[in-house]
Each structure stands twice: as structure tokens, then as C-alpha cells.
N, C-alpha and C positions, 0 to 999 in steps of 0.2 A: 399669382404673388405672395397670396397669403396661402397657397396651398406648398408655393413652396421650401417655406420658413418653414410651417409645420412637418414636411416630411424631413427636414436636416435637422430640427430640432429634436426628431426620433429616431431617426440615424448616430445621432452621435452622444444621445442616451444608451441605445442599443451598445455600441463602442463601450462605453464606459463600462454597463453592465458584463460586458464580455472580459474587459479589464481586472476586473472586481471579483469575477471567478473564477479567470485564474491565477491570480495572487490567493484565494481561497484553496485553488489545490494545490497550488507551492507550498505551500503552509502546512496543510492535512498532509500530503504525502512525505514531506521532512519531519512532522515527525513522527509519521508512525513507522520512517525508515531510523529513527535515532531509536525509538522502541522498540523494535526489533532484531537492531546488531548492538546494541552496547548492552555490559552488564551492571548488571546494580550493585549496592553494595551487600555482601551478605550471600551473593551467589554467585557459583562459580563459572556458569556459562550465560550465554544468551538467551533468547525463546528462539531465535533462528539456531545455535548451536542445539539446545534443548530437541528440536522440531527434526532436526537432521539425527540424533540420539535414535529418536524414536522409529525413525524410520531404517535405521540400522538394526537395533534390535527385532524388528516386525518380521523384517528381511529375514533376518540369521534364525528366528522364530520357524518362518515359510520354510525354508529352504532344509533344514534339518529335517521337519513334518515328512519333508517330499522325499531326502533321502531312505525313509523306511520301505523296506520291500515289502509289496501285498501279499 
């Protein structure tokens, strides 16, 4: 009888930890999303906008380099 009580207590403890981990994950993911997509005062673009611009500039440079004849 004692083993059942101990096992059920362990199961509920794991369930509580799993719920806490999910809550922490959602909070951290939300903060990261806001930081990546929000524009801050004094900045004209978000971090994602700057990353997209950098990829476009790199692709433009790469395609320009490829257009030279050998």
C-alpha cells in the first residue's frame, strides 16, 4: 500500500514539473518573439527586418559576382 502512495506522489510531482517547464517555455518564446519582431525607439527596422535586409544584400553581391565572365 505504501508503494502506491509513493508512486502516485512521484507521478503528480512530475506532472507539476512538466507544467512548469511548459509555462517557462511559453514565456521565453514569447519574449524572444517580441524582441525579434518589435521595432524599438530610434530603430527603423526590427531584428528580423535587419536580417532579411542582410540576406538580400548578400544575395545581390553574390549574384553580381556570378555575372562576371570568366
